[in-house]
C-alpha positions as CSV (number, residue, x, y, z in Angstrom):
1,M,-69.0,20.4,6.4
2,L,-72.4,18.9,6.4
3,A,-71.0,15.4,7.0
4,T,-69.0,16.8,10.0
5,L,-72.1,18.5,11.4
6,S,-74.1,15.3,11.1
7,E,-71.6,13.4,13.3
8,P,-73.1,12.6,16.7
9,G,-72.3,15.3,19.2
10,A,-70.9,17.7,16.6
11,A,-71.1,21.4,17.6
12,A,-71.4,24.0,14.8
13,D,-69.6,26.7,16.8
14,V,-66.3,24.9,17.4
15,P,-63.8,23.5,15.0
16,T,-64.1,19.9,13.8
17,G,-62.8,17.5,16.5
18,F,-63.6,19.9,19.4
19,S,-67.1,18.6,20.2
20,A,-66.0,16.7,23.2
21,V,-64.7,19.9,24.9
22,A,-67.3,22.3,23.5
23,E,-69.6,21.9,26.6
24,D,-66.9,23.3,28.9
25,L,-66.1,26.3,26.6
26,R,-67.6,29.8,26.9
27,G,-68.6,31.8,23.8
28,N,-65.3,33.7,23.7
29,D,-63.3,30.5,23.9
30,R,-65.3,29.0,21.1
31,A,-64.9,32.1,19.0
32,L,-61.1,32.0,19.5
33,L,-60.9,28.4,18.5
34,M,-62.8,29.2,15.3
35,I,-60.3,31.9,14.5
36,Y,-57.4,29.6,15.4
37,A,-58.8,26.9,13.0
38,Q,-58.6,29.4,10.2
39,L,-55.1,30.4,10.9
40,F,-53.2,27.4,12.4
41,S,-52.3,24.0,11.0
42,D,-54.3,20.9,11.7
43,E,-51.4,19.6,13.8
44,S,-51.5,22.8,15.9
45,M,-55.2,22.4,16.4
46,D,-54.8,18.8,17.4
47,A,-52.3,19.9,20.1
48,V,-54.7,22.6,21.3
49,R,-57.5,20.0,21.5
50,R,-55.4,17.6,23.5
51,T,-54.5,20.4,26.0
52,L,-58.2,21.3,26.4
53,E,-59.1,17.6,26.9
54,A,-56.6,17.4,29.8
55,R,-58.6,20.0,31.8
56,P,-56.0,20.3,34.6
57,N,-57.9,22.6,36.9
58,V,-61.5,23.4,36.2
59,A,-62.0,25.7,39.3
60,L,-58.9,27.8,38.4
61,D,-60.2,28.0,34.8
62,E,-63.5,29.3,36.1
63,E,-61.8,31.8,38.3
64,F,-59.9,33.1,35.2
65,R,-63.0,33.2,33.1
66,D,-65.0,35.1,35.8
67,L,-62.2,37.7,36.4
68,P,-63.8,41.1,36.1
69,E,-62.1,43.7,34.1
70,D,-61.7,46.0,37.1
71,A,-59.9,43.3,39.2
72,D,-57.2,44.9,41.4
73,D,-53.5,44.3,41.1
74,T,-53.3,41.9,44.0
75,T,-56.1,39.7,42.6
76,R,-54.4,39.7,39.2
77,Q,-51.0,38.8,40.6
78,A,-52.4,36.0,42.8
79,L,-54.3,34.5,39.9
80,A,-51.2,34.7,37.7
81,E,-49.2,32.9,40.3
82,Q,-51.9,30.2,40.5
83,L,-52.1,29.8,36.8
84,A,-48.4,29.8,35.9
85,P,-47.7,26.3,37.2
86,F,-50.7,24.9,35.4
87,M,-49.8,26.6,32.2
88,D,-46.2,25.4,32.5
89,D,-47.3,21.8,33.2
90,A,-49.8,21.9,30.3
91,R,-47.0,23.1,27.9
92,A,-44.8,20.3,29.2
93,D,-47.5,17.6,29.0
94,H,-49.1,18.8,25.8
95,P,-46.7,21.0,23.8
96,V,-48.5,23.3,21.5
97,T,-46.5,24.9,18.7
98,L,-48.9,27.0,16.8
99,E,-47.8,26.7,13.2
100,L,-49.6,29.1,10.9
101,K,-51.1,27.9,7.6
102,A,-49.7,31.1,6.0
103,S,-46.1,31.1,4.9
104,A,-45.6,34.4,3.2
105,P,-44.2,37.1,5.5
106,R,-47.1,39.4,4.9
107,Q,-49.6,36.7,5.6
108,V,-47.8,35.6,8.8
109,R,-47.8,39.2,10.1
110,A,-51.5,39.5,9.3
111,A,-52.3,36.2,11.0
112,K,-50.4,37.2,14.1
113,A,-52.2,40.6,14.2
114,A,-55.5,38.8,13.8
115,V,-54.8,36.7,16.9
116,G,-53.8,39.7,18.9
117,H,-57.0,41.6,17.9
118,A,-59.1,38.5,18.6
119,L,-57.6,38.2,22.1
120,E,-58.3,41.9,22.8
121,A,-61.9,41.6,21.5
122,L,-62.7,38.3,23.3
123,Y,-61.1,38.7,26.7
124,N,-61.0,41.6,29.1
125,R,-57.9,43.6,30.0
126,A,-57.6,41.9,33.4
127,Q,-57.6,38.4,31.8
128,I,-55.0,39.4,29.3
129,D,-52.9,41.0,32.0
130,V,-53.1,37.8,34.1
131,L,-52.0,35.7,31.1
132,R,-49.1,38.1,30.5
133,R,-48.0,37.9,34.2
134,A,-48.3,34.1,34.2
135,Q,-46.1,33.9,31.1
136,M,-43.6,36.3,32.8
137,I,-43.5,34.0,35.8
138,I,-42.9,31.0,33.6
139,A,-40.2,32.8,31.6
140,A,-38.4,33.9,34.8
141,G,-38.3,30.3,35.9
142,R,-40.1,31.0,39.2
143,D,-42.4,28.3,40.5
144,P,-44.9,30.0,42.8
145,R,-46.1,26.7,44.3
């Protein structure tokens, strides 16, 4: 740990290897990455890092991050329709299969629950709703572009 922290540019509040993208992350994103690092395999974390390094649309990312919890339905839907193509492209360009470190069924359930609780604690309801809507658009095969 100390050797990692002494590396030039190392950040203590992101997992090892994420220092290059740390500057662009807000506190909730950093916290989620730290939780992910405890639960997901090194290969999964490498895939997450590559996705973050690609930074497909910084302005859209900021719009999502700044979305207030009381955002109206029209705003949420519009943002979901803007995000869906970028999320879909990111998945195609940088596939991320989050493989848990845990293998026992009880541990897997606990890890999945921890991720769900973390998302609820770190992101507001409107942001979570936008992600859900964007995933539904992708699943339906609609391309809102």
